[in-house]
N, C-alpha and C positions, 0 to 999 in steps of 0.2 A: 202569183199567188194574191189573193184580195186582202183587205187590210184587216177584217174579220178573223180571217185564219192567222195572219200574222200576229195579231193580238192574243190571240188564243195560244198561240206557241208562247210568246213571250210569258203570258201568266202561266202557262205550264211550268216552263223553266224555273221562272220563281217559286214556284210552288214545291218542285222539286227541290229547291235548295232550302227549303223551310218556310218560305214566304218572306214577303215584303217586310212585313213587321219584325221578322226574326234577324232579316239582312241589317235592318236599320238598327236593331238593337245591338247585335253580337258585333258588326263590323261598322257600324255606321255608314250603312250603304245609302247613296242618295242618287239623284239624278237618273233614274231608270228610264230608258228609252227602248222603245220597241225599233228590231231592227228590220230594214226591209229584205224579203225573202224568208224571214223566219227565224227570228232571234232575239236576244236582250243584250243591254250594256248597262252597265252602272258603275259608280266610281264607289270608294270605300277608305277609311281609315283604319290606321293600325300596323301599316307595313311601309317602311320608309323605301323600298326598293320597287315596290308594285304599288298602283293605288286604282286600277281602273280593270275592270274584266269585260271581255266581249265574248259571248256564247251564241253560237249559230247550231241550227239544226242544218245536218248535212244531207246529201242525197241517199245516205244509207241509213237514214232515221236515226243516228247517233248525232252525238254532238263536238264540235269543234271549239276548244276555248283559247283565248290570247289573253296573256296576263302582261299589262302594259303599265308603263311608267308615264304619266304626264306632268311635266313641268314647263310652265308657261307654254311655250309654242313647241316644245320639244315633245316628241311623241316616240317611244321606244318600245318594242315586243321584246319582254325579259323572256319570256317562256309560253311555249305553245303545247297542247294535248289534243290530239285528233282521236276521232272514232271512240269518243268516251259513251258509255252507256249511261242510261237516267240514273240507275242505282249508284254509279260511280261519281256523280257529278259533287256532291259534298265533300267525298275523299279528295277528288282532284283539286279542288278549291282550296281545301286546308293545306295539302301538301305542297302546293305551288306559292300560297302565301303566308303560310305559318299562324294564320288566323282560324278560330274555330267557331262553328255554326251550332254548336251544342254544348252542354257543360259536361 
């Protein structure tokens, strides 16, 4: 997969979550990174148990999400959701983090 496609996938995921501005405003999203192979990852605030999410496009054209706690050099996957449809991304994020992306 070329970099342009990877970038487009990352931008699409962020858009499906409401956009980078909304993520920054609602959950203090930051440090957005494009993942090789198609995906995006970013840090956020507001949840003491989870502060990082990794979202990848899988081979079924669905999304796999990992909800992670990073503290210092410790990295622990706290929850996973596989084969998530695009229209379920916001609900899956909200359910696993307890943070809301809309009023």
